[in-house]
C-alpha positions as CSV (number, residue, x, y, z in Angstrom):
1,M,-84.8,169.4,25.0
2,I,-81.4,171.1,24.5
3,F,-78.9,168.4,23.7
4,S,-78.8,164.9,22.1
5,I,-75.6,162.9,22.5
6,I,-75.2,160.3,19.7
7,V,-73.0,157.3,20.6
8,P,-72.3,154.8,17.7
9,V,-71.6,151.4,19.2
10,C,-69.9,148.5,17.5
11,N,-67.9,145.9,19.6
12,A,-67.3,148.5,22.3
13,E,-67.9,146.4,25.4
14,T,-64.5,147.3,27.1
15,F,-65.1,151.0,27.5
16,L,-68.8,151.5,26.6
17,E,-70.3,151.8,30.1
18,D,-67.5,154.2,31.2
19,S,-68.2,156.4,28.1
20,V,-71.9,156.5,28.5
21,M,-71.7,157.2,32.3
22,S,-69.7,160.3,31.5
23,A,-72.7,161.5,29.6
24,I,-75.3,160.3,32.1
25,S,-73.5,162.1,35.0
26,Q,-73.5,165.5,33.3
27,K,-74.0,168.4,35.7
28,L,-77.3,170.2,35.2
29,P,-78.4,173.9,35.3
30,G,-80.4,174.7,38.4
31,S,-83.7,174.8,36.4
32,F,-83.2,171.1,35.3
33,E,-82.1,169.6,38.6
34,G,-84.1,166.8,40.3
35,D,-86.0,164.6,37.9
36,K,-85.8,166.9,34.9
37,E,-82.5,165.7,33.4
38,S,-84.4,164.1,30.5
39,D,-85.7,167.6,29.5
40,F,-82.1,168.8,29.3
41,F,-80.4,166.0,27.3
42,E,-80.8,162.6,25.9
43,I,-78.3,159.9,25.0
44,I,-78.9,157.8,21.9
45,L,-76.9,154.5,21.6
46,L,-76.8,153.5,18.0
47,E,-75.6,149.9,18.2
48,N,-74.7,148.5,14.8
49,G,-73.6,145.0,14.2
50,S,-71.7,144.2,17.5
51,K,-70.5,140.7,18.1
52,D,-69.6,141.2,21.7
53,S,-71.8,142.1,24.7
54,S,-72.3,145.7,23.6
55,P,-76.0,145.1,22.6
56,E,-76.8,143.9,26.1
57,I,-74.9,146.7,27.7
58,C,-76.9,149.2,25.6
59,D,-80.2,147.7,26.6
60,R,-79.3,147.7,30.3
61,L,-78.2,151.3,30.3
62,A,-81.4,152.3,28.5
63,K,-83.5,150.3,31.0
64,E,-81.8,151.9,34.0
65,N,-81.8,155.5,32.7
66,R,-84.9,157.2,31.2
67,N,-82.9,159.6,29.1
68,V,-80.9,156.8,27.4
69,H,-82.3,155.2,24.3
70,A,-80.9,152.1,22.6
71,I,-81.4,151.5,18.9
72,H,-80.1,148.3,17.2
73,M,-79.2,148.1,13.6
74,G,-77.1,145.8,11.4
75,R,-73.5,146.7,10.5
76,I,-74.0,150.1,8.8
77,G,-70.7,151.9,9.5
78,L,-69.9,154.9,11.6
79,Y,-71.2,157.6,9.3
80,A,-74.7,156.0,8.9
81,A,-74.9,155.2,12.6
82,R,-74.4,158.9,13.5
83,Q,-76.9,160.0,10.8
84,H,-79.5,157.5,12.0
85,G,-79.0,158.7,15.5
86,I,-79.5,162.3,14.4
87,R,-82.8,161.4,12.8
88,H,-84.0,160.0,16.1
89,A,-82.7,163.0,18.1
90,K,-85.0,165.5,19.9
91,G,-82.4,167.9,21.1
92,D,-81.9,171.3,19.6
93,Y,-78.1,170.5,19.4
94,I,-76.3,167.3,18.6
95,L,-73.0,166.1,20.1
96,A,-71.0,163.1,19.1
97,L,-69.4,160.8,21.7
98,D,-67.3,157.8,20.7
99,A,-67.9,154.7,22.7
100,D,-64.4,154.6,24.2
101,D,-64.1,158.3,25.0
102,R,-65.6,160.6,27.7
103,L,-67.3,163.9,28.1
104,L,-66.1,166.1,30.9
105,D,-68.8,166.2,33.6
106,D,-69.7,169.9,33.0
107,A,-69.5,169.8,29.2
108,L,-73.2,170.4,28.6
109,L,-73.4,173.0,31.3
110,R,-70.7,175.0,29.7
111,L,-72.2,174.7,26.2
112,A,-75.6,175.7,27.6
113,A,-74.0,178.8,29.2
114,A,-72.4,179.8,25.9
115,L,-75.7,179.4,24.1
116,E,-77.5,181.4,26.8
117,K,-75.0,184.2,26.5
118,C,-75.8,184.4,22.8
119,K,-79.5,184.7,23.6
120,E,-78.8,187.6,26.0
121,D,-77.2,189.6,23.2
122,P,-80.0,191.1,21.1
123,G,-77.8,191.4,18.0
124,R,-76.4,187.9,18.2
125,D,-78.1,184.7,17.0
126,T,-77.3,181.3,18.5
127,P,-74.7,179.6,16.3
128,D,-75.4,176.7,13.9
129,L,-72.1,175.1,14.9
130,I,-69.9,175.3,18.0
131,I,-66.3,174.0,17.9
132,F,-64.6,173.2,21.2
133,D,-61.5,171.5,22.4
134,A,-60.5,168.0,23.4
135,A,-57.6,166.5,25.4
136,A,-56.0,163.1,25.8
137,M,-57.5,161.0,28.5
138,G,-55.1,160.7,31.5
139,G,-52.9,163.5,30.2
140,D,-52.2,167.0,31.3
141,G,-55.5,168.4,30.0
142,K,-53.8,170.4,27.2
143,P,-55.9,170.9,24.1
144,L,-55.2,168.5,21.3
145,F,-54.7,171.4,18.8
146,E,-53.8,175.1,19.0
147,R,-56.6,177.0,17.3
148,P,-56.2,180.4,15.5
149,F,-59.8,181.4,16.4
150,D,-60.9,184.1,18.8
151,A,-62.2,182.6,22.1
152,G,-66.0,182.9,22.4
153,R,-66.4,184.6,19.0
154,T,-69.2,183.7,16.6
155,Y,-68.1,183.9,12.9
156,S,-70.6,184.4,10.1
157,G,-70.5,185.3,6.4
158,D,-67.1,185.9,4.9
159,E,-65.6,185.6,8.5
160,K,-66.1,181.8,8.2
161,K,-63.2,181.6,5.7
162,I,-60.8,181.2,8.7
163,F,-62.5,177.8,9.3
164,F,-62.4,176.8,5.7
165,D,-58.7,177.6,5.5
166,R,-57.9,175.6,8.6
167,F,-60.1,172.6,7.6
168,C,-58.5,172.3,4.1
169,T,-55.0,172.8,5.5
170,D,-54.8,170.2,8.2
171,D,-56.8,167.6,10.2
172,S,-57.3,169.7,13.3
173,L,-61.0,170.3,12.6
174,N,-61.9,166.8,11.4
175,S,-63.1,165.1,14.5
176,M,-66.9,165.0,15.0
177,W,-66.4,164.8,18.8
178,T,-65.3,168.5,19.1
179,K,-68.5,169.8,17.6
180,C,-72.0,170.8,18.9
181,I,-74.3,171.0,15.9
182,K,-77.7,172.6,15.5
183,R,-80.1,169.8,14.6
184,S,-81.5,171.8,11.7
185,I,-78.2,171.3,9.8
186,A,-77.2,168.0,11.3
187,D,-79.0,165.6,8.9
188,L,-76.9,165.4,5.8
189,G,-79.6,163.6,3.9
190,R,-78.0,160.1,3.5
191,T,-78.1,157.1,5.7
192,D,-77.2,154.6,3.0
193,L,-73.5,155.5,2.8
194,F,-71.2,153.0,4.5
195,L,-68.2,154.9,5.9
196,G,-66.0,153.5,8.6
197,Y,-63.0,155.6,7.7
198,G,-63.0,159.3,6.8
199,E,-66.5,159.9,8.0
200,D,-65.4,162.8,10.2
201,L,-63.9,164.5,7.2
202,Y,-67.0,163.9,5.1
203,Q,-69.4,165.2,7.8
204,T,-67.4,168.2,8.8
205,A,-67.2,169.4,5.2
206,G,-71.0,169.3,5.1
207,Y,-71.5,171.1,8.4
208,L,-69.0,173.9,7.7
209,S,-70.7,174.4,4.4
210,R,-74.2,174.4,5.9
211,A,-73.5,176.5,9.0
212,G,-74.6,180.1,8.8
213,S,-72.5,180.9,11.9
214,V,-69.7,179.1,13.8
215,M,-68.7,179.7,17.4
216,Y,-65.3,178.8,18.8
217,L,-65.5,177.8,22.5
218,D,-61.9,177.6,23.8
219,E,-62.6,175.1,26.5
220,V,-61.7,171.4,26.8
221,L,-65.0,169.5,27.0
222,Y,-64.0,166.1,25.8
223,E,-61.4,163.4,26.6
224,Y,-60.3,161.0,23.9
225,R,-58.7,157.7,24.5
226,V,-55.3,157.3,23.0
227,D,-55.3,154.0,21.2
228,A,-52.3,151.9,22.3
229,A,-52.7,149.6,19.4
230,S,-50.8,150.6,16.3
231,M,-52.8,151.4,13.1
232,S,-50.0,149.4,11.4
233,T,-51.3,146.0,12.5
234,T,-54.3,145.9,10.2
235,Y,-55.0,146.6,6.6
236,S,-58.2,146.7,4.6
237,E,-58.8,147.9,1.1
238,V,-62.0,149.5,2.5
239,Y,-59.7,152.2,4.1
240,L,-58.7,153.8,0.8
241,D,-62.2,153.2,-0.7
242,N,-63.8,155.1,2.2
243,Q,-61.3,157.9,2.0
244,K,-62.0,158.4,-1.7
245,I,-65.6,159.1,-0.8
246,A,-64.6,161.5,2.0
247,W,-62.2,163.4,-0.1
248,K,-64.8,163.7,-2.9
249,G,-67.1,165.3,-0.4
250,L,-64.5,167.8,0.6
251,D,-63.5,168.6,-3.0
252,E,-67.1,169.5,-3.8
253,V,-67.6,171.9,-0.9
254,A,-64.1,173.4,-1.2
255,A,-64.8,174.2,-4.8
256,K,-67.9,176.1,-3.7
257,W,-65.9,178.0,-1.0
258,E,-62.8,179.1,-2.9
259,G,-62.7,177.5,-6.4
260,K,-59.4,175.8,-7.0
261,S,-57.4,177.7,-4.4
262,Y,-57.3,174.8,-2.0
263,D,-56.4,172.2,-4.6
264,E,-52.7,172.0,-3.9
265,I,-52.9,171.6,-0.1
266,I,-55.8,169.1,-0.3
267,S,-53.8,167.1,-2.8
268,R,-50.9,166.9,-0.3
269,R,-53.3,165.7,2.3
270,K,-54.6,163.0,-0.1
271,S,-50.9,162.0,-0.5
272,L,-50.8,161.5,3.2
273,T,-53.9,159.3,2.9
274,C,-52.1,157.2,0.3
275,T,-49.0,156.9,2.5
276,I,-51.2,155.9,5.5
277,A,-52.8,153.2,3.3
278,M,-49.3,151.9,2.4
279,T,-48.1,152.0,6.0
280,R,-51.1,150.0,7.1
281,L,-50.3,147.4,4.4
282,I,-46.6,146.9,4.8
283,Y,-46.8,146.8,8.6
284,S,-49.9,144.7,8.8
285,D,-49.9,141.1,10.2
286,M,-50.6,139.6,6.7
287,S,-48.2,137.1,5.2
288,M,-45.5,138.4,2.8
289,I,-47.4,136.7,-0.1
290,Q,-50.5,138.6,0.8
291,K,-48.7,141.8,1.1
292,R,-47.0,141.4,-2.3
293,H,-50.4,140.8,-3.9
294,K,-52.1,143.7,-2.1
295,L,-49.2,146.0,-2.8
296,E,-49.5,145.5,-6.6
297,K,-53.2,146.3,-6.3
298,L,-52.6,149.5,-4.3
299,L,-49.8,150.7,-6.6
300,S,-52.2,150.5,-9.6
301,D,-55.1,152.2,-7.9
302,P,-55.9,155.4,-9.9
303,F,-56.3,157.5,-6.7
304,Y,-53.0,156.3,-5.4
305,V,-51.2,156.8,-8.7
306,E,-52.4,160.4,-8.9
307,Y,-52.0,161.6,-5.3
308,S,-49.0,159.6,-4.0
309,A,-46.9,161.7,-6.4
310,Y,-47.6,164.8,-4.3
311,P,-45.4,165.7,-1.3
312,L,-46.7,165.2,2.2
313,P,-48.1,168.1,4.3
314,D,-45.5,169.7,6.5
315,W,-47.2,168.3,9.6
316,A,-47.2,164.7,8.5
317,P,-46.2,162.2,11.3
318,E,-42.7,160.8,11.4
319,E,-43.7,157.3,10.4
320,A,-45.5,158.6,7.3
321,V,-42.4,160.6,6.3
322,F,-40.3,157.5,6.6
323,V,-42.7,155.4,4.4
324,K,-43.0,158.2,1.9
325,K,-39.2,158.0,1.3
326,L,-39.6,154.4,0.5
327,Q,-42.6,155.1,-1.9
328,M,-40.5,157.7,-3.8
329,K,-37.5,155.3,-4.4
330,K,-37.0,154.1,-8.0
331,S,-37.2,150.6,-6.8
332,S,-40.1,151.4,-4.4
333,R,-41.7,147.9,-4.6
334,H,-38.5,146.3,-3.4
335,A,-37.9,148.9,-0.7
336,L,-41.4,148.7,0.7
337,L,-41.4,144.9,0.7
338,Q,-37.9,144.7,2.2
339,N,-39.0,147.1,5.0
340,A,-42.1,145.0,5.5
341,F,-40.1,141.8,5.9
342,T,-37.6,143.5,8.3
343,R,-40.4,144.9,10.4
344,G,-42.1,141.5,10.5
345,V,-38.9,139.7,11.6
346,K,-38.4,142.3,14.4
347,N,-42.0,141.9,15.6
348,R,-41.7,138.1,15.7
349,I,-38.5,138.3,17.7
350,K,-40.1,140.7,20.2
351,G,-43.1,138.3,20.5
352,M,-40.8,135.4,21.2
353,V,-38.9,137.3,23.8
354,K,-42.1,138.5,25.4
355,H,-43.4,135.0,25.7
356,G,-40.1,133.5,26.8
357,I,-39.7,131.3,23.7
């Protein structure tokens, strides 16, 4: 079997079937047509702790399709779900598919063609990691990021530094769903780590470190769903706790790659993490009393104290830049809470107008 597609599932009933069908309906090479699709790829649905109808949907899809397998576990988090799925996988290569996104119908066909081309070159090994592009669902098909890599090229040895540089500089290589990973490097050795935030960063650091060779395929193979809901409506202390673990993972591998040369830019990215945590808090739907209590706790967090002092990366989103200005004021507590109150009033007025109150 060539490919295993891992789909973590938790409360995903709205888009789950559409997502899985995009994988089931993959075009096949001529040698795998007919009833041989299960020899070409499998789909592993790792359902973990859903409270909606996702478990039943997973079971039905597995019953109706012989190359779909449903595995049920308790709430273990996104990282552990992916890693458990990898341990059950039989494919030579692993792909990640989020339960609300889609693979293009010829994604596997194009990946297989790229791998076959490598095999045809006597002096070229198949890569340990393939990085490809994604585009917004319903958009113009334009890749999410511009890549500085040569199309179709496989990088190895010191050539891989171009990936390390980009990965440490911005978030364009973070996502798990733009990677095709050789199974021999896919199991990171831990399934006991609960990560719901930052798991992409944590795993990508491991894979770039483990991969002997990395290919860049300049083709859009994946469509991600743009979440219409603002991240600012919810806040959880778990967000920053998870991010600390992810950043520690990157720090460890970055030190092996280039010593301390990435420290400054990584610290600026950690500053963005702190600002995102603050944004989630002050724009959440909690009461002002709760926000005030959580704000004091966040402001005293050692990670926050250290890294919020750094400037943001140049590519930080506009909302983060605005909140960062509030964070840097002498009277930051007052400024942040005042902004939270103003935003809350505006949201309540919008809600009243919307419902005709």
